C-alpha positions in Angstrom: 16.2 -18.6 -6.8 13.4 -18.0 -4.3 9.8 -17.8 -5.3 7.0 -15.9 -3.6 3.3 -16.8 -4.0 0.2 -14.8 -3.6 -2.5 -15.7 -1.1 -4.7 -16.8 -4.0 -2.0 -19.2 -5.3 -1.6 -20.7 -1.8 -5.4 -21.2 -1.4 -5.7 -22.9 -4.7 -2.7 -25.2 -3.8 -4.4 -26.1 -0.5 -7.6 -27.3 -2.2 -6.4 -30.8 -3.2 -4.7 -31.3 0.1 -7.9 -30.3 2.0 -9.9 -32.8 -0.1 -7.4 -35.7 0.4 -6.6 -35.3 4.1 -8.9 -35.8 7.1 -10.5 -32.7 8.4 -8.1 -30.5 10.4 -4.9 -32.4 9.5 -3.5 -29.6 7.4 -4.0 -27.0 10.1 -2.4 -29.3 12.8 0.5 -29.9 10.4 1.1 -26.2 10.1 0.6 -25.6 13.8 3.1 -28.3 14.7 5.7 -26.5 12.6 4.8 -23.2 14.3 5.1 -24.7 17.7 8.6 -26.1 16.8 9.8 -22.7 15.7 8.4 -21.0 18.9 10.1 -23.7 21.1 13.4 -23.2 19.3 13.1 -19.4 19.7 12.4 -19.9 23.4 15.5 -22.1 23.8 17.6 -19.6 21.9 16.4 -16.6 23.8 15.9 -17.9 27.3 18.0 -21.1 27.5 15.1 -23.4 27.9 11.5 -24.4 26.9 9.8 -25.9 29.9 8.2 -23.4 32.2 8.6 -20.5 29.8 5.6 -18.3 29.1 4.0 -17.8 25.7 0.9 -15.6 25.0 -1.0 -16.1 21.8 -3.0 -13.2 20.3 -5.9 -15.0 18.6 -8.2 -13.6 15.9 -11.0 -15.3 14.1 -10.6 -17.9 11.4 -7.8 -20.3 10.5 -4.9 -18.0 11.5 -6.3 -18.0 15.0 -6.8 -21.8 14.8 -3.1 -22.2 13.8 -2.1 -20.3 16.9 -4.4 -22.2 19.3 -3.3 -25.6 18.0 0.3 -24.5 18.3 -0.4 -23.5 21.9 -1.7 -27.0 22.6 1.5 -28.5 21.2 3.7 -26.1 23.3 1.8 -27.2 26.4 3.0 -30.8 25.8 6.5 -29.4 26.1 5.8 -27.8 29.4 5.3 -24.3 28.2 2.9 -22.0 30.1 0.4 -20.9 27.4 -2.1 -18.1 27.5 -4.5 -17.1 24.8 -6.0 -13.7 24.4 -9.1 -14.0 22.2 -10.2 -10.8 20.4 -13.6 -12.3 19.5 -14.2 -15.3 21.7 -17.5 -16.2 20.0 -15.7 -16.6 16.7 -12.5 -18.3 17.9 -11.6 -21.5 16.0 -13.6 -24.1 18.1 -11.4 -27.2 17.6 -8.3 -25.2 18.2 -9.7 -23.6 21.4 -10.9 -26.9 22.7 -7.4 -28.4 22.1 -5.8 -25.6 23.9 -8.1 -25.8 26.9 -7.7 -29.6 27.0 -3.9 -29.3 27.1 -4.1 -26.9 30.1 -3.7 -23.7 28.3 -5.5 -20.6 29.7 -7.8 -18.0 28.1 -6.9 -14.5 29.4 -8.4 -11.1 29.0 -5.1 -9.1 28.8 -1.6 -9.7 27.5 0.5 -10.2 30.6 4.3 -10.8 30.9 5.6 -13.3 28.3 8.8 -14.7 27.0 7.4 -14.8 23.4 4.1 -13.5 22.0 2.6 -15.3 19.0 0.7 -13.0 16.6 -2.3 -15.1 15.2 -4.6 -12.2 14.8 -5.0 -11.9 11.0 -3.9 -14.2 8.3 -3.0 -13.9 4.6 -6.5 -12.9 3.6 -6.6 -10.0 6.0 -6.7 -6.4 4.6 -6.2 -3.1 6.3 -4.7 -2.1 9.6 -5.2 -3.6 13.0 -8.4 -2.8 14.7 -8.1 -0.4 17.7 -8.4 -3.0 20.4 -5.7 -5.2 18.8 -3.5 -2.2 18.0 -3.6 -1.1 21.7 -2.5 -4.6 22.8 0.3 -4.8 20.3 1.6 -1.4 21.2 2.2 -2.5 24.7 4.1 -5.7 23.9 7.8 -5.7 24.8 8.5 -9.4 24.3 9.7 -10.9 20.9 6.9 -11.5 18.5 6.5 -14.6 16.3 4.0 -13.9 13.5 1.8 -16.6 12.0 2.2 -16.4 8.2 2.2 -12.6 8.0 2.5 -9.8 10.6 -1.1 -8.7 11.3 -1.9 -5.4 9.6 0.6 -5.9 6.8 -0.8 -6.8 3.4 0.4 -10.3 2.4 0.5 -9.4 -1.3 1.8 -5.8 -1.4 3.7 -5.6 1.9 1.9 -2.3 2.6 1.0 -1.4 6.2 -1.7 1.4 6.0 -2.0 1.8 9.7 -1.2 0.1 13.0 0.5 -3.3 12.3 2.7 -5.9 14.0 6.5 -5.8 13.6 7.6 -9.4 14.1 11.0 -10.7 15.1 10.2 -14.0 13.3 7.5 -14.8 10.7 6.5 -18.5 10.3 5.1 -19.0 6.8 3.2 -22.1 5.7 3.6 -23.8 2.4 5.7 -21.1 0.7 6.9 -17.5 1.1 4.5 -14.8 0.2 5.4 -11.4 -1.5 5.2 -9.6 1.9 8.2 -11.7 3.0 10.5 -9.9 0.6 8.6 -6.6 0.2 8.4 -5.8 3.9 11.4 -7.5 5.5 11.6 -5.0 8.3 8.1 -5.9 9.4 8.5 -9.6 9.0 11.9 -10.2 10.6 13.5 -13.6 10.0 11.4 -15.9 7.8 10.9 -19.5 8.8 9.1 -21.6 6.1 7.1 -24.7 7.1 6.5 -27.4 4.5 2.9 -28.5 4.6 2.9 -30.5 1.4 1.7 -27.9 -1.1 2.5 -28.4 -4.8 3.2 -25.0 -6.4 4.2 -24.0 -9.9 5.3 -20.5 -11.1 5.7 -17.9 -8.4 4.2 -14.5 -8.6 7.6 -12.9 -7.6 11.1 -14.2 -7.8 14.3 -13.2 -6.0 17.9 -14.0 -6.8 20.1 -15.4 -4.1 23.8 -14.5 -4.1 24.7 -17.9 -5.5 22.3 -17.4 -8.4 24.0 -14.1 -9.2 27.4 -15.7 -9.1 26.3 -18.4 -11.6 24.9 -15.7 -14.0 27.6 -13.1 -13.7 29.5 -12.8 -17.0 33.0 -14.1 -16.7 35.4 -14.0 -19.7 36.4 -17.3 -21.3 39.7 -18.2 -23.0 38.3 -17.0 -26.4 36.8 -13.7 -25.2 38.2 -10.3 -26.1 37.1 -6.8 -25.0 34.4 -6.6 -27.6 32.9 -10.0 -27.0 32.7 -9.2 -23.2 30.6 -6.1 -24.0 31.3 -2.5 -24.7 29.1 -0.1 -22.7 28.7 3.6 -23.6 28.1 6.0 -20.7 26.3 9.3 -21.4 26.4 11.0 -18.0 27.6 14.0 -16.1 27.6 17.7 -16.9 29.5 20.9 -15.9 27.2 21.0 -12.9 27.4 17.3 -12.0 30.7 15.8 -13.2 30.7 13.4 -10.3 27.8 11.4 -11.8 29.9 10.6 -14.8 32.8 9.4 -12.6 30.6 7.2 -10.4 28.7 5.6 -13.4 31.9 5.0 -15.3 33.8 3.5 -12.3 30.9 1.2 -11.6 30.8 0.0 -15.2 34.6 -0.7 -15.2 34.4 -2.6 -11.8 31.5 -4.7 -13.1 33.9 -6.3 -15.6 32.7 -4.6 -18.8 35.1 -5.5 -21.6 35.4 -1.8 -22.5 33.8 1.4 -21.3 33.3 4.4 -23.6 32.4 7.7 -22.0 30.7 10.4 -24.0 30.3 13.9 -22.5 31.8 17.0 -21.0 33.7 15.2 -18.1 36.1 13.3 -20.3 39.3 14.7 -18.7 38.0 14.0 -15.1 37.0 10.5 -16.2 40.4 9.6 -17.7 42.3 11.0 -14.7 40.5 8.5 -12.5 40.0 5.6 -15.0 42.7 5.7 -17.7 41.3 2.5 -19.3 38.2 4.4 -20.4 37.9 5.7 -23.9 36.3 9.1 -24.1 34.6 11.2 -26.8 33.0 14.6 -26.7 29.8 13.6 -28.5 27.8 10.8 -30.0 29.2 11.2 -33.5 32.7 10.5 -32.1 31.7 7.8 -29.7 32.6 4.6 -31.6 30.9 1.2 -31.4 29.1 0.2 -28.2 26.7 -2.7 -27.4 24.6 -0.9 -24.8 24.1 2.6 -23.6 23.5 4.2 -20.1 22.0 7.7 -20.3 21.0 10.2 -17.7 23.0 10.4 -14.5 23.8 14.1 -13.8 23.0 14.7 -17.5 20.7 17.7 -17.3 17.3 18.1 -18.8 17.8 20.9 -21.3 17.4 20.9 -25.1 20.8 19.5 -25.8 20.4 16.6 -23.4 16.9 16.0 -24.8 18.4 15.6 -28.3 21.0 13.1 -27.1 18.4 11.0 -25.2 16.2 10.9 -28.3 19.1 9.7 -30.5 20.1 7.0 -28.1 16.5 5.7 -27.9 16.2 5.8 -31.6 19.1 3.3 -31.8 18.6 -0.5 -31.9 20.9 -1.0 -28.9 19.9 -1.9 -25.3 19.6 1.3 -23.2 19.5 2.0 -19.4 17.5 5.1 -18.9 18.2 6.8 -15.5 17.9 10.1 -13.6 17.6 13.1 -15.8 16.9 11.0 -18.9 13.8 9.7 -17.1 12.6 13.3 -16.6 13.1 13.9 -20.3 11.4 10.6 -21.2 8.4 11.5 -19.1 7.8 14.4 -21.6 8.2 12.0 -24.6 7.1 8.5 -23.6 6.7 7.4 -27.2 10.5 7.4 -27.5 10.4 4.3 -25.3 7.1 2.7 -26.2 8.1 2.3 -29.9 11.4 0.6 -29.3 12.1 -3.0 -30.1 15.6 -3.2 -28.4 15.7 -3.8 -24.6 14.9 -0.7 -22.6 15.6 -0.6 -18.8 14.0 2.3 -16.8 15.4 2.8 -13.3 13.2 5.3 -11.5 13.0 6.1 -7.8 9.4 6.8 -6.5 9.5 10.5 -7.6 10.7 9.7 -11.1 8.1 6.9 -11.3 5.4 9.4 -10.5 6.7 11.7 -13.3 6.6 8.8 -15.8 3.1 7.7 -14.9 1.5 11.0 -14.0 0.4 9.7 -10.6 1.9 9.0 -7.2 3.1 5.5 -6.4 0.5 3.7 -4.4 0.8 0.9 -1.8 0.9 -1.9 -4.5 4.4 -1.3 -5.8 4.6 -4.6 -7.7 1.3 -3.9 -9.5 2.3 -0.4 -10.4 5.7 -1.5 -11.8 4.1 -4.4 -13.8 1.5 -2.0 -15.2 4.1 0.5 -16.5 6.3 -2.2 -17.9 3.4 -3.7 -19.8 2.0 -0.4 -21.1 5.3 0.8 -22.3 6.8 -2.5 -23.4 9.9 -2.0 -21.3 11.6 -3.3 -18.2 11.2 -1.2 -15.1 13.4 -1.2 -12.0 11.8 0.7 -9.2 14.5 1.6 -6.6 13.9 1.1 -2.9 14.9 -1.0 0.1 12.9 -3.7 -1.7 13.7 -3.0 -5.4 10.9 -4.1 -7.7 11.8 -5.2 -11.3 9.2 -6.2 -13.9 9.3 -7.1 -17.6 6.6 -6.3 -20.1 5.4 -9.9 -19.9 4.8 -9.7 -16.1 7.9 -11.5 -15.0 8.8 -9.9 -11.7 11.8 -9.9 -9.4 12.2 -8.2 -6.0 15.6 -7.6 -4.4 15.7 -6.7 -0.7 18.9 -4.7 0.0 19.1 -6.0 3.6 19.4 -2.4 4.9 19.7 1.2 3.8 23.4 1.4 3.5 23.2 2.5 -0.2 20.6 5.2 0.4 23.0 8.0 -0.3 23.6 10.5 -3.1 25.3 9.0 -6.1 24.4 5.4 -5.4 21.9 5.3 -8.2 24.7 6.4 -10.6 26.7 3.5 -9.5 23.8 1.1 -10.1 23.3 2.4 -13.6 27.0 1.7 -14.5 26.6 -1.9 -13.2 23.4 -2.4 -15.2 25.0 -1.0 -18.4 27.9 -3.4 -18.1 25.5 -6.3 -17.8 23.3 -5.3 -20.7 26.4 -4.8 -22.9 27.4 -8.4 -22.1 24.2 -9.6 -23.6 22.2 -10.3 -20.5 18.4 -9.9 -20.6 17.3 -6.7 -19.0 15.3 -8.1 -16.1 18.1 -10.6 -15.3 20.6 -7.8 -15.5 18.5 -5.7 -13.2 18.1 -8.5 -10.6 21.8 -9.4 -10.7 22.9 -5.8 -10.7 20.8 -4.7 -7.7 21.9 -7.7 -5.7 25.6 -6.9 -6.3 25.0 -3.3 -5.6 23.5 -4.2 -2.2 26.3 -6.6 -1.4 28.9 -3.9 -2.3 27.1 -1.5 0.1 27.3 -4.1 2.8 31.0 -4.7 2.1 31.7 -0.9 2.3 29.6 -0.4 5.4 30.9 -3.4 7.4 34.3 -4.3 6.0 35.8 -7.7 5.6 35.4 -8.5 9.3 31.7 -7.9 9.4 32.0 -5.0 11.8 30.4 -1.7 11.0 33.1 0.6 9.6 31.5 3.7 8.2 28.4 5.2 6.5 28.4 4.3 2.8 28.8 7.1 0.3 29.0 6.4 -3.4 32.8 6.3 -3.7 33.4 3.5 -1.3 30.4 1.7 -2.7 32.1 1.8 -6.1 35.3 0.5 -4.6 33.5 -2.5 -3.1 31.8 -3.8 -6.3 34.8 -6.1 -7.1 34.5 -7.5 -3.5 30.8 -8.2 -4.0 31.4 -9.9 -7.4 34.1 -12.1 -5.8 31.7 -13.0 -3.0 29.0 -14.2 -5.3 31.4 -16.0 -7.6 33.0 -17.8 -4.6 29.6 -19.3 -3.7 29.4 -21.0 -7.0 32.9 -22.4 -6.6 32.1 -23.8 -3.1 28.8 -25.3 -4.4 30.7 -26.8 -7.4 
């Protein structure tokens, strides 16, 4: 599992080191690591290091100091280093002196370079790039290595409210920050540098594929279909029967012990998934251990009554799609529950639930809703944010937008329902389910050989769930 730490947590962890080390040692330690990454990037991209050109964009404060000291270390390896100072009077004095002493040059414009180092604004920075810096960044064609965070991108929220750097590589000191999972397209590849910090509980967590493989429910010799989990699916309608098929197929593929379908699309469901048990209504449904309600379900009076009955039960419930629209009209149906409740909104549904548009702080907004309603919230997106009522937070980066197609949310709901029925805690189920969903999309898009095969619609996404589960399970076998 990876942890991500806020700027405040990093600053607090630096205090004992700054007190125990001679002045400037911690900065030089970070800068040495930065220089090593830049040198490796030069060798990879240009075939060498000596004689290559690096330009450092230098702001004020310690971030600029990191860049200047790194420039001094790169000069020792024969790199031609230029520094563009956006505020020369406030440039880090020791770092600037070290760069000049090493033979580095101070320039007034960003000329041709093999790599540009972004040391404009650090993790304490807020807001977009200033116009002068934005104009320089806009003209850059060389690869960019960012120092700790791409300038103009908020280190805690990942938001970029205006002009900002898009880095090819981001070198982060001490630990990853939330931006490194919330804004992956801005950060590029993340290269952590250990500077000796002692850290405890991260603000945000993220499951790696191996973590998911270790947690995924696998039947033992004593299991039967009931002990593996029976999930009930309330989805689809005469208008949207496909939602039922997608949700059910995903629950079956996610290795649920049994899937019961309740609704109007029973004949279509059985024709595609004969192992599924169907029923026309809740009264005839039979025993389940978790419910999924909402995909393609409609928002009328009859659907509203079903959602209310399900939420009045003492079973875990995944609330998705149309059921979220209904719940927005009756939030007390969720806030009074004691059983696990997992809400899975996209941004528009989130706005309906909360009564306000989703702002730049997606993590904060999800935590707030989860705490106020006493539920688990999964906010869908390229970086999916998951929060429990106690503040425990996961973020899962999909690695791309392959699953951003109609019906993919129905697939995710089926996976989540199967995991909840197995007894998994809702936030763990959400973190595992979104990871497998993203891996299934990658399998469907790129095929077994890794080459791009086709755009991903929901049907091939469903068909690739088993491949994704085998992938994460294989990682645990290799590790073992």
